[in-house]
N, C-alpha and C positions, 0 to 999 in steps of 0.2 A: 567546691565548684563555684564559678562566678557567672552570674547572669546580668543582663542589662536590658532596660526598657528599649523597645524598638524606636528607630528614628521617627519623629513626628514634626509637623510644622511648629515654628516657634510660638505661635499663638496658643498652642495647646499645652496643657500641663499633664503630668504623669497620671495615668489611670490607677496606679497602684500605690499603696502606702510605702513610704520611703523614710530614710533616715537611719542613722547608726543604731544598731541593736547590740545587746550584750551577747556574749558567747554561750549563754546558758538558757536558750529559749525552751519553754515547756509547752506542751500541747495538752489541752483538756477540753471536755465538752462545754459548750456554752448554750444558753437558752436561745430560742428563736428571736426573742426581743433583743438580746444582746447582739446577735448576729445581724439583725436588720439595722440596728443602730450603727453598727460598724460599716455596713454597706452604704448607708445614707451619708456617712462621713467621707466617702470616697467620691472622686469625680465621676467614676463609672466603674461597674464590673459587669461581667456576663450575667444575663438573667438566669443562666444555668447554675449560678453560684449564689442565688438568693434563697433564703430559708423556705419561701413559698414553693419553690420548684420541687423540693422534697415531698410536698403534699400533693403535687400534681402526679408524680411518679409513684402511684400507689402500689405498683408491683415490686418496688424496692423498699427496703428499710433505710431511713435516712437519719443522719445526725449532723449537727452543727459543731464544728471544732474551732477552737481559738488558740492562737499562739500568744504566749505571754512572755514579755521581757520584764521580769520582776512582777509588779502588780499591774503592768500596763498591757492591754490588749493591742497587739501590733499586727495581727493577721487573722484571717478567718477562712473557713472552707466548708462547703456543703459536701458531705460524703454520702453516696448512694451505695448501699450494700446489696449485692446480688448473691444469693446462696448457691452452693454447688449441688446439683442434683444428687440425691442419695447421701450427701454429706453436708446436711443443712447447717451444721455447727460452724462451717467455714464459709467465708464470703469473699467475693471480689469487691474491694473498696474503690469506688470510682468517684473521681473529682472532675467532672466535665468542665473544661475551660477554666480550670482553677488549679490550686487555690489562690486566694487573694492575699498575696504576700509581697514582700519587697524582692522582686526578681533581680535587683541590682546587687543584692547582698551575697553573703556566704551561703550558698544554697544547701550545703551540708548542714548548717546550723538550723535550717528550716525543715528539711526533708528527713533528717535522721530521727528527730523526736516524733514526727508524723508516723514513720514506719514502725517505731517502737510501740506507739500507742495503738495503732491499728492491728499489729500482730498480736499484741496482748489481748485484743478484743476478738480475735478469731479470724482475722483476714488472712487469706492465703496469698494475696497479691494486691498491689496498688496499681490503679490506672489513673493517670492524670494527663491533662492537656495544657502545658504551659502557654499562657497567652502572650507568646513572644514571636514576633515576625522574623522571617529570614529574608524575604525578597518581595519586591513589588514591581508590577508591570503596568505601564500606561495603556489606556484604551487604544491609542494609535499603534503601539507596538503589537498589541494582540490582533488588531485588524490586519496589520501587515503580515503577521504570522499565519492567519487563516487564509489570506490571499496567496501565500507562497506554497506551492504544491510540495516542496521539499520539507516543510515544517509540519511535524505531527504532534508536538507537545509544547505546552507553554514553556517548559524548562529549556527548550531549544532556542527560545527567544531571549536576547539579552535583557536583563532586568534593568529598570531605570533607577532602582534603589536596592542595594544589597546591604543587609545589616550583618556585620561580622559577628555580632553577639549571637545571632541565631545559629550560625555555624558552630560557634563555640559551645553553645548550650547542647546542641545535638551531639557533638563529640563527647562532651563531659557526661551526658546521660548514658551514652553507650559505654564509656569507660567505667562508669559506676555500676554497670550490670542491668541497666534499664533496657527493655526490648521495644523497638519501634512497632507500632500497630497500624500506621497509616499505609494503605495499599497504593499501588501505582496509579489507580484512577482517581485517588483523592478521597474516596468514600469507603468507609468501613463500618464496623459495628457501632462506632461512636459518632463523633462530629467531624465535619470536613476539615481537611488541612488547607485546602485552597478556598478562598472566599472572594467575593466581589464587594468592594466598599466605595462609597461616594463621600469624599471629604466635604464637610459643611462649614467648618470653622472659618470665619472671616469672609464668607461668601453671601451673595444676595440671590433672590429668585432669578433675576436676570442672568447672573453669573452661571447659575446651574443650568438654565435653559441653553445658554450659549455653549456650555460644555457638552450638551447632548448632541447626538448625531441628527442629521436632517430628518430621518425617519421617525425618531422619537418625538421631535418637535412637531412634525406634521401629524402624528397620531394623537398627540395631546390636543392640538387644534381641532382635529377631526372629531374627537369625542365631544368637545365643547359645542361644535357646530351641529352635531347630530342630536344634541340635547341630552347627552348622558349626564345623569345627576348622581353624584357621589354623596352618600349620607354616612354618618358615623363619626369617628373620632371620639366615641364614647364606649364605655364598657358595654359589650353586647348583651342585650336582653335575651330571654329564653327563645322567643320567636325568631329574633335575628340570628342567633347562633344556629338554630335549626335550619333556617334558610341558607346560611353559609354552608352547613354540613351537607345539605342536599346537593348543592352545586359542587362541593368538594368531592362527593362520591361520584357524581357525573364525570368530573375531571379525572378521577382515579380510573374509572372504567375506560375512558378515552385514551389516557396516557399509560395505562397498564401498570399501575402501582397499587399497593394494598392500602386502603384508607384506614385511618384511625376511627374508632367508634364515636358516636355523638357524645357519649358520656365523658370521654376524655376531654373534649372541648368544653363541655359544660363545667367540668371540674377546673380546667385551666382558667376559664374566665372568672369563675367564682373565687378561686383561691388567689390568683394573681391580683384581681381587682380588689380583694379584701386587704391584701398587703399594702397596696398603694393605688389610689384611684387613677393615677396616671400611668400605671404599669402596662396595661394591655388595652388595645383599641381594635374595633372591628369596623371595616369600611365596606359598604355595599354600593355597587354601581348599577343603576337601573336605566333602562331605555324604554320609554313608553310603558312603564309598569313591569317590564320583564327584567329579572335579575340577570345581568350579563357578566358580572365579575364580582369577586369578593376577596378581601385580603385581611390579614391580621398583623398588627405591628405591636412589638413589645419594646418598652424603653426602660432602661435603668440609668439614671443620671443623664449623661450626655451621649449615650450610645443607643441609637434606635435601630431595631432589627425588623426586617421583613421576615416574619416567621412562617406564614402560610399564605397560599393563594389558590384561587379557583376561578374558572372561567367557563362560560357556556360555549358549546360548539356553534349554536345558532348566533347570529348577529355579531360575529367576531369582527366584522367590518366597522362597527361603531367604536371599537378600541376601548372597551371598558377597562381592560387590564392596565393600559397606560394611564387612564384617568385615575384609577385607584393608586397607582404608584406615585403619580404626581401629587395627589392629595396627601399621601403619607410623607413624601419628601418635604413638602411645604410645611406640614405640621411639625416634623422633626426640626426643621430649620427655625421655625417660630419658637420652639421650646428650648432653643439654645444648644442643640446637639452638635457635637463635633463630627459625628460619623453617621451616615445612613448605610446600614449593613444589609446587603442583599443575600447574605449567607453563601452556601456552597456552590462551587462550580467544579467541573472536572478539568484537569490540565490538558485535555485532548483538544487539538485544533484542526485535525483533519476534517475536510468537508464531508467525508463519508461517515463520520462518527455520529451516532444518534444524539449525542449530548451537545453537539456544537451549536445547535439552535438556541439552547438555553444560554450558552456562553455569549452568543451574538446579541441576544435580547438584553442581557445585563451590561454588556460592553456599550450598548447604545446610550446608557445613562452618562457616559463620559467619566466614570470613576476609574478605579484601578483594581487589578487582581492582586491579591496578597497571599503569600504562602506563610503559614505558621509552622512552628516546630513540629506540630502533630502530637498524637497521643502515644504514650509510652507506658509499658508495664514493668513493675518491679516485683518479681516472684519473692514471696516471703517464706512460703512452704513449697519448694520446687516440685515434690512429688504430686501434691494436690494440684498445683498449677498445671503440670503436664496432663493430668487427668482431665481437668477442666478444658484445656486447650484442645485435646483430642475430641472431647464431647462436642465442643463448638464447631470444630472442623467437620465432624460427621453430620451435624444438622445444618451445615452451611451458614454458620454464624447467625 
């Protein structure tokens, strides 16, 4: 199989290790220190492929794997192992937004030794999410699609950039027996296939403000005029994390989703902050002493991610959420990031869809919607895989 890095501005360099490799790549476990050193040598990787992320996901067993071309470490991946109920000796081996390999090379040479290693270790299937784009849509195209009553989905709108490599990757994975896991709405058991990203490379703060829509610019000015103060940009202390979590639980109750427990965030800040002091940041927006919004940003190299957000129902008119976002975008730009990643969106554009408000909020930043190849499974033990799939369907994933 043949993969290629998605198209990017000329000012950016590849996020992934590249260069010719031999035909006899081997896969074996590596230490967390070796894994982190490899990550730091790349321009950027997903934070889900850092060794620390395995220590955040305490309900999974994790391991770091390395690809070797002779004595040289040329690729790495974080694998999260999920056991099968009542068949604990078998696991689903999950590489979220990874692995970090040369996606422009002979993918058989990379994935075949991975499959052999994981099957020998008891995996019944592999799930991975190649960090390969297929399409991108401009903010203007999305706004026009929302305004058109006949347009229901993002994929009904012509993309302003289509990467033929993404289509080829999809076809080759399917031909090789991999099974797609990304549902129609873009959200599944793993990570979203559709994301919203703001390119930062070569741009200034003024450029970014001009790229935003009028509402976003007005809300940023409104927050400043109202005296909203955003503090943070540092690893969150225990009291700050608790304040964020209280607001996050309030947001979950209002927006009807299940919140993660406080302990999860305490672990996340402790572990990611210990791996790299610049890895995770907490931003708190207050108005006259009241916490009105809070956000979490995670950065690996040149890729900054808006990971979590919360807002109060009261005082929404002071626009604390916009103030937090602008603070994170400015910090990402100052840190030399290429991309500010607002994470997942649904590809639904109908005005009667409950998710379209989130799409409109992110579109206001002036970035672009991006579709990735999505997540794929390779059954290694088909009978166990079918049993696991049936179990997951019965419990609603």
